[in-house]
Residue, then its C-alpha position, 0 to 999 in steps of 0.5 A: x882076724x887081726x887076733x890070729x896074727x898078733x894074739x899077744x897084742x890083741x888078745x884078751x888080758x886075764x887077772x891072775x893071782x901074783x902068787x901063782x905066776x910071779x915066782x915060779x921058773x915057768x911064770x914068764x912063759x905064760x904070763x904075757x897077757x896076765x895082769x898079776x894082782x897082789x891079793x895080800x894088798x888091800x888095793x894094788x895100784x900097780x894092777x889097777x894102773x896096768x888094767x887102765x892102760x890095757x883097757x884104754x888100748x881097747x883090749x878086753x880084760x877077763x876077770x873071774x869075779x869069783x877070784x878064781x874059776x869054779x867047776x863045782x862050787x863045793x870047795x868054797x863053802x857058802x855058795x849061791x844056787x840059781x832057780x835052775x840049780x846053777x852054782x856060783x861062789x860069792x863074788x869078790x869085791x874088787x872087780x866091783x870097786x874098780x868098775x864103779x870107779x872107772x866105769x868099765x863095761x861088764x860082759x857077763x859069761x857063763x862057762x859050762x864044763x862037761x868032761x873035756x868040753x867046755x861052752x862059753x855063753x856070752x851075754x849082752x854088755x852092761x854099761x853105765x855102771x860108773x859111780x854105782x854102789x859096788x854091792x849093786x854092781x855085784x848083784x847086777x853081775x851075778x843076776x846076768x850071769x845066772x840068767x844066761x846059765x838058767x837059760x841054757x843050762x837048766x838043771x833038768x837038761x844037765x841030768x838028761 
């Protein structure tokens, strides 16, 4: 309930591409709870430093491991398809390297969009990932997200 009274202090932070929010005149109006990432740099130390500061205060950080939000998965070319027909773009490796190095907890989530309605399914936290190989972290995360999606939104349910 503390979030209701101080959403900018206790709300989740989201990683966002610096090019989208760093320059426009309206950028400062919407970027309070954003961590701007310079995707042109191989390692953005400023963003990692800010993530660690925010996480050490106990604030959650939302990262779209696909590098953005995917509504259909068709725009990216190569996609992964679950046994039940759900689609995800390949994950970027940056989040997995950060999780491996700093031991962050991952909370997998699946967003299902139907028209103007969106449902978010949140899974169990995945812990003890510090020091693991980033490829393994990506595999574990994708598997957890697809399990959520397939359990709640199998392909036969979508067409009904």
